[in-house]
C-alpha positions in Angstrom: 53.4 -59.6 16.2 51.5 -62.9 16.5 53.0 -66.3 15.6 51.4 -69.7 15.1 52.8 -73.1 14.4 50.9 -74.5 11.4 52.5 -77.9 12.1 51.2 -78.0 15.6 47.7 -76.7 14.5 47.6 -79.3 11.8 48.4 -82.1 14.3 45.7 -80.8 16.6 43.1 -80.6 13.9 44.0 -84.1 12.5 43.6 -85.5 16.1 40.1 -83.9 16.3 39.2 -85.2 12.8 40.2 -88.7 13.9 37.6 -88.7 16.6 34.9 -86.6 14.8 31.9 -88.6 13.4 32.3 -86.6 10.1 36.1 -87.4 9.9 36.7 -83.6 9.5 37.8 -80.7 11.6 38.5 -77.0 10.9 39.6 -73.9 12.7 40.1 -70.3 11.6 43.8 -69.4 11.9 43.5 -65.8 10.8 40.8 -63.3 9.9 37.0 -63.7 9.8 34.1 -61.7 8.8 35.7 -58.4 9.7 38.8 -59.0 7.5 39.3 -59.3 3.8 41.8 -62.2 4.3 40.7 -65.4 6.0 42.8 -68.5 6.6 41.2 -71.8 7.8 43.1 -74.9 8.7 41.0 -78.0 7.6 41.8 -81.6 8.5 40.2 -84.6 6.7 40.6 -88.3 7.4 41.6 -90.4 4.4 38.5 -90.9 2.2 36.6 -88.0 3.6 35.6 -85.0 1.4 34.1 -81.6 1.3 31.2 -82.1 -1.1 31.0 -79.9 -4.2 30.4 -76.3 -3.3 30.6 -72.8 -4.8 34.0 -71.1 -5.0 34.6 -68.7 -2.1 36.2 -66.2 -4.6 40.0 -65.8 -4.9 41.4 -68.7 -2.9 44.3 -71.1 -2.5 44.9 -74.4 -0.6 48.3 -75.1 0.8 48.7 -78.8 1.7 50.4 -78.9 5.1 50.5 -82.7 5.3 49.0 -85.7 3.5 47.5 -85.9 0.0 44.3 -84.3 -1.4 42.4 -84.2 -4.7 40.7 -80.9 -5.8 38.0 -81.6 -8.4 36.2 -78.9 -10.5 33.9 -80.3 -13.2 36.0 -82.6 -15.5 39.3 -81.2 -14.2 41.1 -82.4 -11.1 44.5 -82.0 -9.5 46.3 -83.8 -6.7 48.3 -82.1 -4.1 50.7 -83.4 -1.5 52.7 -81.9 1.4 54.1 -78.6 0.4 51.9 -78.1 -2.7 49.9 -74.9 -3.3 46.7 -75.4 -5.3 44.8 -72.5 -6.8 41.1 -73.0 -6.2 39.1 -72.5 -9.5 36.4 -69.9 -9.6 33.7 -72.6 -10.1 32.0 -75.3 -8.1 34.5 -77.8 -6.7 35.1 -80.5 -4.1 38.1 -81.6 -2.1 38.9 -85.3 -1.2 41.5 -86.6 1.2 43.5 -89.3 -0.5 45.2 -89.9 2.9 44.9 -88.1 6.2 45.5 -84.5 5.3 45.6 -81.0 6.7 45.3 -78.0 4.4 45.4 -74.2 4.8 42.6 -72.5 3.0 43.3 -68.9 2.2 40.4 -66.7 0.9 40.3 -63.1 0.0 36.7 -62.1 0.7 35.1 -59.6 -1.5 33.7 -56.6 0.4 
């Protein structure tokens, strides 16, 4: 059985984001192309965003630390530490309202 500390991984990715020119950093925590389930830890500095992009399919965002805003068309929702956001099945973007780390969970369609 494997075990990972999401708290430690979030700290590590936030430190990387702080020194990255893009103000972002990400790492796969579980899964990948050979799995149906994929989890990616994403860190964003305050004010940084993931530009509008297509929905990856069935997906959620768990806010590990900080605050974020998920925007899809005219709808938006804020999330803070401990919140779980359901990603809509439409184009959307993600903005860090403060330094934030989120866990993106995606069920890939095969």
